[in-house]
KOLNU-162152 format. One line per field, with one value per residue (C-alpha): residue number from 1; residue in one letter; x, y, z. Coordinates in pm, whole numbers, plus 50000, padded with zeros to 5 digits. Layout:
N
fipa = c(NUM  ...)
fivex = c(A  ...)
u = c(X  ...)
v = c(Y  ...)
w = c(Z  ...)
//
This chain:
547
fipa = c(1  2  3  4  5  6  7  8  9  10  11  12  13  14  15  16  17  18  19  20  21  22  23  24  25  26  27  28  29  30  31  32  33  34  35  36  37  38  39  40  41  42  43  44  45  46  47  48  49  50  51  52  53  54  55  56  57  58  59  60  61  62  63  64  65  66  67  68  69  70  71  72  73  74  75  76  77  78  79  80  81  82  83  84  85  86  87  88  89  90  91  92  93  94  95  96  97  98  99  100  101  102  103  104  105  106  107  108  109  110  111  112  113  114  115  116  117  118  119  120  121  122  123  124  125  126  127  128  129  130  131  132  133  134  135  136  137  138  139  140  141  142  143  144  145  146  147  148  149  150  151  152  153  154  155  156  157  158  159  160  161  162  163  164  165  166  167  168  169  170  171  172  173  174  175  176  177  178  179  180  181  182  183  184  185  186  187  188  189  190  191  192  193  194  195  196  197  198  199  200  201  202  203  204  205  206  207  208  209  210  211  212  213  214  215  216  217  218  219  220  221  222  223  224  225  226  227  228  229  230  231  232  233  234  235  236  237  238  239  240  241  242  243  244  245  246  247  248  249  250  251  252  253  254  255  256  257  258  259  260  261  262  263  264  265  266  267  268  269  270  271  272  273  274  275  276  277  278  279  280  281  282  283  284  285  286  287  288  289  290  291  292  293  294  295  296  297  298  299  300  301  302  303  304  305  306  307  308  309  310  311  312  313  314  315  316  317  318  319  320  321  322  323  324  325  326  327  328  329  330  331  332  333  334  335  336  337  338  339  340  341  342  343  344  345  346  347  348  349  350  351  352  353  354  355  356  357  358  359  360  361  362  363  364  365  366  367  368  369  370  371  372  373  374  375  376  377  378  379  380  381  382  383  384  385  386  387  388  389  390  391  392  393  394  395  396  397  398  399  400  401  402  403  404  405  406  407  408  409  410  411  412  413  414  415  416  417  418  419  420  421  422  423  424  425  426  427  428  429  430  431  432  433  434  435  436  437  438  439  440  441  442  443  444  445  446  447  448  449  450  451  452  453  454  455  456  457  458  459  460  461  462  463  464  465  466  467  468  469  470  471  472  473  474  475  476  477  478  479  480  481  482  483  484  485  486  487  488  489  490  491  492  493  494  495  496  497  498  499  500  501  502  503  504  505  506  507  508  509  510  511  512  513  514  515  516  517  518  519  520  521  522  523  524  525  526  527  528  529  530  531  532  533  534  535  536  537  538  539  540  541  542  543  544  545  546  547)
fivex = c(M  R  K  K  A  I  I  E  A  L  G  G  S  F  S  E  E  E  L  K  K  S  L  S  R  I  D  I  I  G  D  L  A  V  V  K  L  P  R  V  W  E  G  R  R  H  E  I  G  E  L  L  L  S  R  M  T  R  V  K  G  I  F  R  Q  T  T  A  A  C  R  G  E  K  V  R  G  L  E  W  L  A  G  K  E  E  T  T  T  I  Y  K  E  H  G  C  Q  F  R  L  D  I  A  K  V  Y  F  S  P  R  L  S  Y  E  R  L  R  I  A  K  L  A  T  S  G  E  V  I  V  N  M  F  A  G  I  G  T  F  S  I  V  I  A  K  K  R  A  G  V  R  V  Y  S  I  D  K  S  K  A  A  F  D  F  M  V  E  N  V  A  L  N  G  L  N  G  V  V  V  P  I  H  G  D  A  K  E  V  A  A  G  L  R  G  M  A  D  R  V  L  M  P  L  P  E  L  V  Y  E  Y  L  P  Y  G  V  A  C  L  R  E  E  G  W  I  H  L  Y  T  H  Q  E  G  T  S  R  K  Q  A  V  E  E  A  R  R  K  I  R  N  R  I  E  E  F  T  V  V  K  E  I  S  G  R  P  V  R  S  V  G  R  R  T  Y  Q  I  A  V  D  A  R  I  V  G  D  H  E  M  D  A  E  E  A  L  L  K  L  T  G  W  F  L  E  N  G  D  K  G  V  V  V  A  F  S  G  G  V  D  S  T  L  M  A  K  V  A  W  N  V  F  G  N  K  A  A  A  V  T  V  S  M  E  F  I  T  K  K  E  L  E  E  A  H  R  A  A  A  G  I  G  I  R  H  C  I  V  K  L  D  L  P  E  R  I  K  G  N  P  P  D  R  C  Y  Q  C  K  K  L  V  M  D  A  V  K  E  F  A  R  E  S  G  I  K  I  I  V  D  G  T  N  Y  D  D  L  G  S  D  R  P  G  L  R  A  L  K  E  E  G  I  R  S  P  L  A  E  L  K  I  G  K  A  L  V  R  E  L  S  R  E  I  G  L  D  Y  D  K  P  S  N  P  C  L  A  T  R  F  P  P  N  H  R  I  T  V  G  E  L  Q  M  V  G  E  A  E  G  F  I  R  S  L  G  F  K  V  V  R  V  R  S  L  D  G  L  A  S  I  E  L  G  R  D  E  I  A  K  M  L  D  G  N  N  Y  G  K  T  V  E  K  L  K  S  F  G  F  E  K  V  A  L  D  P  K  G  Y  R  T  G  S  V  S)
u = c(59525  59823  59728  60043  59919  59557  59748  60005  59720  59460  59736  59733  59371  59272  59343  59496  59201  58988  59174  59203  58824  58797  59049  58866  58547  58752  58718  58922  58757  58944  59065  58772  58768  58456  58471  58233  58280  58192  57921  58140  58321  58093  58133  58471  58389  58509  58816  58881  58813  59072  59348  59259  59313  59649  59799  59600  59815  59633  59297  59121  58789  58650  58316  58110  57887  57573  57326  57369  57320  56941  56824  56619  56845  57149  57319  57475  57407  57678  57802  58099  58399  58694  58833  58698  58296  58244  58136  58262  58596  58786  58849  59154  59164  59310  59424  59057  58935  58544  58382  58114  57940  57966  57627  57449  57592  57712  58038  58264  58623  58646  58486  58860  58994  58629  58635  58988  58916  58581  58785  59035  58747  58622  58728  58803  58443  58196  57868  57860  57529  57565  57225  57337  57609  57619  57857  57985  58302  58286  58162  58445  58751  58635  58632  58980  59122  58974  58959  58668  58404  58072  57895  57545  57560  57205  57100  56826  56943  56944  57225  57463  57330  57443  57777  57839  57797  58023  58332  58214  58356  58604  58806  58746  58498  58205  58031  58211  58024  57652  57507  57113  56910  56603  56499  56707  56371  56248  56592  56644  56341  56543  56848  56739  56995  57248  57480  57794  57805  57571  57691  57475  57662  57357  57303  56951  56802  57023  56751  56445  56606  56797  56534  56605  56967  56930  56684  56980  57200  57278  57256  57545  57686  57818  57638  57864  57610  57700  57498  57509  57501  57476  57742  57954  58259  58335  58378  58003  57854  57984  57853  57537  57533  57648  57334  57063  57186  57171  56853  56712  56895  56759  56413  56416  56740  57048  57348  57650  57926  57926  58161  58193  58454  58379  58458  58435  58295  57954  57816  57882  57870  57734  57951  57936  57998  58069  57901  58057  57777  57784  57442  57214  57083  56786  56734  56519  56215  55913  55560  55638  55901  55723  55402  55654  55813  55514  55326  55677  55647  55265  55374  55695  55542  55108  55155  54737  54627  54651  54468  54487  54448  54197  54147  54007  54317  54536  54813  54593  54374  54673  54759  54415  54432  54803  54651  54353  54523  54805  54535  54180  53917  54210  54261  54065  54020  53987  53835  53782  53492  53494  53402  53697  53605  53295  52981  53130  53471  53337  53107  53408  53605  53353  53305  53711  53699  53433  53555  53861  53667  53830  53639  53563  53495  53422  53519  53359  53566  53460  53715  53828  53762  54154  54145  53863  54038  54296  54603  54933  55015  54654  54784  55008  54724  54450  54672  54737  54379  54296  54556  54466  54095  54244  54471  54155  54000  54319  54321  53977  54032  54363  54546  54910  55019  54847  55004  54895  54993  55257  55459  55875  55817  55627  55917  56070  55727  55758  55424  55364  55135  55474  55584  55233  55231  55621  55508  55207  55363  55219  55382  55435  55526  55555  55781  55959  56039  56142  55787  55760  55422  55473  55528  55226  55016  55190  55111  54745  54707  54850  54660  54295  54266  54170  54546  54429  54247  54390  54542  54276  54449  54203  53968  54095  54428  54212  54174  54429  54585  54359  54082  53783  53652  53304  53089  52907  53255  53400  53072  53119  53497  53388  53086  53304  53596  53328  53189  53511  53599  53270  53388  53667  53975  54175  54424  54161  54202  53947  54083  53856  53983  53724  53485  53694  53734  54043  54093  54401  54437  54700  54945  54864  54453  54450  54416  54125  53961  54013  53828  53473  53268  53367  53491  53199  52995  53265  53199  52804  52842  53070  52888  52548  52729  52788  53112  53160  53405  53603  53937  54145  54514  54746  55014  54828  54825  55116  55198  55030  54982  54755  54810)
v = c(08839  08597  08252  08194  08459  08296  07945  08117  08284  08004  07682  07643  07628  07426  07137  07160  07070  07258  07565  07467  07490  07863  08029  08032  08202  08536  08822  09155  09467  09796  09769  09544  09133  08928  08571  08285  08069  07679  07616  07435  07723  07938  07903  08045  08329  08613  08425  08353  08732  08834  08586  08666  09023  08978  08843  09054  09403  09593  09494  09691  09527  09151  09053  08722  08656  08552  08539  08525  08818  08855  08907  09275  09485  09228  09286  09038  09006  09055  09029  09200  08965  09191  09537  09837  09840  10089  09904  10150  10145  10256  09968  09994  09804  09860  10205  10322  10360  10294  10412  10148  10040  09705  09661  09840  09750  09404  09404  09101  09162  08833  09007  09183  08996  08992  09389  09424  09175  09331  09664  09522  09460  09767  10000  10412  10557  10284  10330  10089  10020  09864  09723  09610  09854  09842  10096  10137  09894  09754  10092  10290  10023  10025  10433  10424  10177  10263  10671  10778  10561  10643  10426  10441  10290  10202  10051  09980  10049  10401  10324  10165  10449  10704  10517  10501  10899  10949  10697  10818  11199  11047  10876  11194  11032  11289  11298  11021  10745  10848  10725  10617  10547  10274  09961  09875  09714  10117  10298  10062  10201  10535  10360  10174  10164  10359  10058  09928  09668  09585  09448  09195  09091  09027  08623  08630  08831  08772  08527  08821  09119  08973  09111  09513  09451  09334  09663  09905  09787  09906  09691  09498  09447  09258  09122  09019  08790  08666  08347  08076  07723  07383  07108  06791  06980  07336  07259  07110  07399  07638  07441  07434  07838  07892  07678  07826  08174  08101  07999  08266  08488  08341  08371  08746  08820  08646  08526  08601  08398  08302  08216  08128  08105  07987  08243  08072  07812  07934  07611  07235  07201  07518  07774  08170  08172  08457  08410  08676  08696  08886  08978  09150  09428  09632  09949  10207  10069  10326  10222  10203  09957  09728  09667  09559  09312  09208  09139  08982  08726  08615  08590  08349  08168  08162  07890  07794  08091  08144  08166  08415  08405  08668  08890  09198  09388  09615  09371  09074  09326  09419  09045  09002  09288  09212  08867  08994  09164  08912  08642  08753  08477  08223  08412  08348  08553  08270  08359  08132  08181  08046  08160  08430  08605  08859  08902  09245  09087  08879  09142  09372  09132  09051  09420  09450  09138  09301  09640  09455  09217  08898  08587  08563  08237  08213  07839  07752  07599  07439  07523  07209  07244  07254  07580  07766  07713  07921  07755  07941  07809  07904  08118  07850  07586  07786  07894  07561  07461  07787  07712  07363  07482  07716  07465  07193  07483  07513  07152  07108  07429  07268  07548  07482  07874  08007  08371  08545  08896  08882  09186  09200  09380  09132  08919  09034  08969  08707  08562  08200  08199  08258  07927  07768  07932  07810  07464  07476  07593  07926  08188  08558  08751  09089  08928  08774  09129  09297  09536  09679  09801  10141  10067  09838  10137  10375  10131  10099  10450  10448  10184  10343  10084  10150  10226  10348  10105  09986  09657  09434  09114  08786  08889  08585  08816  09001  08688  08608  08230  07917  08127  07934  08181  08208  08347  08566  08737  08801  08945  09191  09270  09307  09551  09728  09830  09921  10164  10327  10358  10519  10743  10855  10629  10449  10203  10037  09712  09620  09351  09102  09032  08876  09125  09385  09580  09720  09987  10049  10310  10484  10701  11013  10941  10894  11250  11238  10965  11179  11493  11597  11342  11027  10856  10851  10760  10474  10356  10331  10178  09893  09815  09823  09548  09329  09434  09494  09711  09945  10096  10304  10192  10476  10295  10264  10022  09779  09441  09102  09224  08975  08682)
w = c(44077  44130  44226  44443  44685  44775  44772  45040  45222  45250  45196  45584  45604  45303  45089  44756  44560  44760  44701  44313  44283  44486  44272  43978  44159  44279  44094  44142  44055  44140  44482  44584  44544  44521  44619  44587  44814  44854  45124  45354  45384  45498  45841  45806  45534  45753  45865  45478  45416  45699  45497  45153  45265  45426  45097  44821  44868  44611  44756  45028  45048  45057  44981  44934  44606  44795  44498  44123  43906  43816  43481  43560  43699  43668  44014  44216  44590  44815  45156  45337  45483  45523  45463  45358  45369  45074  44781  44528  44332  44000  43720  43484  43182  42873  42936  43041  43387  43518  43836  43939  44285  44253  44502  44276  43906  43769  43633  43545  43465  43303  42979  42963  42657  42458  42520  42337  42073  41966  42010  41740  41505  41467  41221  41221  41077  41204  41422  41659  41866  42244  42318  42699  42766  43181  43257  42924  42982  42574  42472  42610  42513  42157  42146  42314  42051  41777  41670  41480  41573  41723  42005  42068  42425  42550  42923  43111  43494  43591  43831  43485  43284  43569  43597  43211  43162  43444  43254  42922  43086  43276  42954  42750  42523  42564  42204  42082  42277  42334  42629  42646  42940  42802  42754  42362  42217  42241  42167  41864  41692  41656  41551  41291  40956  41147  41271  41114  41399  41687  42057  42251  42567  42775  42710  42886  42613  42321  42143  42235  42147  41825  41550  41694  41671  41314  41256  41369  41092  40752  40455  40575  40919  41194  41552  41866  42068  42366  42539  42745  42615  42743  42582  42651  42581  42533  42095  42117  42306  42068  41749  41896  41976  41623  41502  41714  41653  41313  41306  41497  41259  40954  41085  40917  40758  40569  40753  40524  40787  41135  41373  41766  42026  42422  42659  42983  43193  43378  43540  43481  43115  43047  42864  42771  42415  42205  41842  41593  41265  40945  40828  40573  40773  40741  40497  40458  40245  40132  40062  39714  39724  40021  39732  39459  39703  39839  39470  39383  39699  39602  39250  39340  39616  39537  39251  39253  39454  39837  40127  40422  40762  40812  41110  40932  41120  40928  40837  40721  40543  40393  40316  40157  39957  39759  39730  39578  39328  39197  39230  39175  39249  39299  39654  39937  40307  40589  40912  41176  41416  41803  42120  42168  41876  41930  41655  41594  41521  41238  41123  41072  40902  40664  40554  40507  40285  40102  40068  39910  39692  39793  39846  40237  40413  40738  40943  41269  41529  41855  42143  42367  42725  42771  42582  42728  43084  42964  43040  43013  42668  42580  42263  42138  42176  41989  41750  41627  41634  41443  41154  41174  41072  40767  40626  40622  40399  40190  40123  40021  39796  39659  39767  39884  40037  40385  40450  40781  40850  41112  41033  41090  41431  41588  41555  41897  42061  42322  42102  42181  41870  41651  41698  41624  41287  41244  41308  41117  40776  40764  40617  40688  40393  40590  40820  40559  40344  40696  40651  40999  41149  41032  40692  40721  40788  40553  40241  40336  40395  39955  39861  39997  40280  40670  40816  41101  41287  41629  41725  41869  41963  42126  42400  42590  42634  42918  43157  43371  43315  43458  43483  43274  43026  42920  42617  42867  42988  42660  42568  42895  42770  42412  42499  42755  42513  42240  42466  42579  42186  42107  42356  42141  42249  42039  42235  42489  42694  42962  43178  43404  43720  43987  43890  43827  43517  43506  43210  43030  42766  42571  42807  42610  42632  43018  43077  42844  43036  43350  43198  43226  43270  43090  43386  43547  43223  43176  43536  43540  43161  43245  43590  43360  43142  43462  43626  44000  44025  43753  43783  43574  43577  43608  43418  43100  42815  42805  42647  42845  43182  43237  43035)
//
């Protein structure tokens, strides 16, 4: 849009300084304009809308942005000011057309250069995954400019997905751009090892979703990320963004080269930064290769033996087995006993260790009151204390290397305990070697371990934050989950909410609970444990639904 037209439209009503501040806050999207007005202008917003409309010949409707785009559906709040009230429009860019509704989906014309830049970097024959595709702009511009590519275009928003499907057809790219509706975390599992290039144009989710982007790559490829970074200057912000992205990537793979550039200012001393990284991606590893790599890791790193932080779950049991194979009596499995661990869990851990043959040691830990109060950072604080206890055992045993069972898939989860592990210097061979949950179970089955045991996180996760957890309540939850598992259910969580037992099951097992007398027996039994009310959550199990 020409600045001159705006100055002419508003010049008689506002100072030149005020106009300069407002000019960078107008987006032209098709025949609609979205303006972000300073607060002092809000009382005259409709007058301003009419003035702008009179000078902007191609614009048919003026809207004011009232709220910034939120993380969820990423739609900014809008208020009509002048002209047509309809919010649907056609936006044209780089020979492509995009139909959208600015009230239902987020779109910024300010990334036009970036879309063309990435399109020029792509080469014919590439497979590209766009993890946050919106209405399809990046994907479609790339496919239009580079013949022979195939773009898997993912978005969680149903409104954005529907427009993306329409825009793919509108630009004649059916079969070239493949729209996928879903969360990129979940979709990435089906695209593992397929991509030459991955796009992540959603700054709010870059760090959380980065492991899933890497998982989509072949053995080597490019990831293009967009992040928001504070800085005293654009140059300083770029350097800091590059450093942080590199550090995050190097938690699980190798960076071959990395560069960055400022895209735009998004706030006071805050910039949107584009980061391009060429990295080593994933390739399909089988159980035999995984065992060889794990064995090599222990031989290379475990000089005088190794201590395994041992829960008795599938992951840590695999670590204990490989450690025992390599070091024999120089390996030890250490389980920390505390209020949040039930007697049954300790017994199961002991049986798992005995089945392997590895030396099993139980270290008692008395939790401080602040942890029992279940603060929001309880997981982080508790993990620090647990690992301090394991480290003390290792020091007394003269062993320097401590490992745990964190696997590669865990890196993409929001787990405060992972930060504690890193700070305490605990190594995670499965994560470092990019061995995920499915491969852990396959390898465990191949070498004769219990591979089908369901994951069972700390019982403290069953209680809401800031609720003081008692031993009696933990016992109630443990007994409740144990009873439901005895009925043949695999994925079981019983959330304790002020006397209510909220039962979460695997979604494919909910119908089974309602069949016959399973639910009636469960309600009766859980009330006998001390729960006042019992309810089955129709949404099924999902991570972190309470804490």
